[in-house]
GURO-667137 format. One record per residue (C-alpha): residue in three letters; x, y, z. Coordinates in steps of 0.05 Angstrom, whole numbers, plus 5000, padded with zeros to 4 digits. Layout:
% GURO-667137
res|X|Y|Z
ALA|X|Y|Z
...
//
This chain:
% GURO-667137
res|X|Y|Z
UNK|6534|9288|1795
UNK|6518|9218|1775
UNK|6522|9156|1815
UNK|6523|9095|1805
UNK|6516|9019|1845
UNK|6558|8963|1823
UNK|6534|8885|1854
UNK|6593|8850|1845
UNK|6633|8782|1861
UNK|6719|8760|1865
UNK|6738|8739|1806
UNK|6679|8770|1758
UNK|6711|8805|1689
UNK|6655|8834|1662
UNK|6658|8858|1742
UNK|6715|8896|1748
UNK|6713|8913|1662
UNK|6654|8966|1683
UNK|6677|8997|1750
UNK|6732|9016|1695
UNK|6681|9039|1645
UNK|6652|9087|1702
UNK|6714|9110|1719
UNK|6728|9115|1652
UNK|6660|9159|1650
UNK|6675|9193|1717
UNK|6624|9168|1742
UNK|6632|9135|1826
UNK|6609|9081|1833
UNK|6607|9041|1913
UNK|6617|8972|1900
UNK|6573|8921|1930
UNK|6604|8849|1933
UNK|6580|8781|1945
UNK|6645|8737|1960
UNK|6639|8810|2024
UNK|6595|8850|2054
UNK|6536|8840|2020
UNK|6490|8785|2004
UNK|6448|8747|1945
UNK|6394|8759|1977
UNK|6409|8820|1987
UNK|6411|8839|1911
UNK|6355|8803|1894
UNK|6316|8847|1927
UNK|6345|8897|1893
UNK|6359|8854|1828
UNK|6296|8786|1827
UNK|6317|8769|1770
UNK|6390|8752|1776
UNK|6427|8712|1750
UNK|6495|8743|1743
UNK|6537|8787|1758
UNK|6556|8840|1740
UNK|6478|8885|1751
UNK|6490|8955|1756
UNK|6450|9018|1774
UNK|6461|9079|1757
UNK|6429|9142|1785
UNK|6387|9089|1812
UNK|6355|9072|1744
UNK|6368|8996|1733
UNK|6423|8987|1684
UNK|6426|8914|1680
UNK|6490|8878|1667
UNK|6565|8902|1650
UNK|6540|8902|1561
UNK|6463|8940|1593
UNK|6515|9001|1616
UNK|6554|8993|1542
UNK|6486|9007|1509
UNK|6468|9050|1558
UNK|6538|9092|1549
UNK|6536|9093|1474
UNK|6451|9114|1485
UNK|6481|9186|1514
UNK|6526|9208|1475
//
């Protein structure tokens, strides 16, 4: 089963769009919200050059931001 990790923050429209797209594709995801239980330092360990959220991984492969996620799905079909 495909699984994803989505680094998010409160009030992030693209984060919500990414989570919605993953749900539509039937992909379970773990949300790592920087405003709740996760720290920016942890995000930067996972994605050293991250400047924005969302930052998305699918099956442990780094995808990138929301636009990259859309492109990822477009290439798969």
